[in-house]
N, C-alpha and C positions, 0 to 999 in steps of 0.2 A: 739755525741757532749756532752751530759750530763756526760757520762763516763769519758771523758777527763777533764771536769771541776772538777769532783769529785776527780780524780787522782791528779790534780794540787792543790786542796785544801788540800788533805792529805799530799802531798809532802811539801807544805808550812807549815802545822801544825807540821809535823815531824821535819822540819828544825828549826822552832821556838822553839820546845821543846828541841832539842839538844842544842840550844843556851842558853836557860834558865838553863838547867842542867849544862852546862859548867860554866856559871856564878856563880851559887850557889856553885858548887864544889870549884871554885877558891876563892870565898868569905869566905866560911866556913873553908877552909884549908884542905879539904878532898883530894884535888889534891896533896898537899904537902906530905901527908902521903903515897899516892901511889908512888910518885916519890922517896921518901925515901926507901920504900920497894924494888923498882926496882933497886935503887943504891946499896943497900945491897946485893941483889941477884947477880948483875953483878960483884961485888968485893969480894964476898964470905964472907961477914961480917954477924954476927948474929945480927938481928935487935933488938932494944930495944922494950919494950912493947908500946902499943899505949899510955898508961898513961904516961910513961916516956918521950915519944916523945913530947906529948902535954905540959908536965911540962917544958921540955927543951926549947920548942918554946916560952912559956910564960915568962920564965926567960930571954931569949935572948931579947924579946920585952921590958921587963922592963929595961934591961941594956942599950938598944939602942932604945929609943922610936921613932926616925925618925920624921915623919911628923904628929904626933898626935897633936891635939889641946890642950890637957891638960897634 
């Protein structure tokens, strides 16, 4: 019985960690970088550097602020 509870707790903790990791990657933009690299690989494009990618993203956000408060 104790082994099953331990396994359930570990499973729940692993699931929670995956959720937190997903949220942080989405929030920080890390997931967008991975999506961009995957897109470039699928279409045979040479990807820009991470620095260029982030600069492009920041410039686009400045041009189209969307739902920001300020």
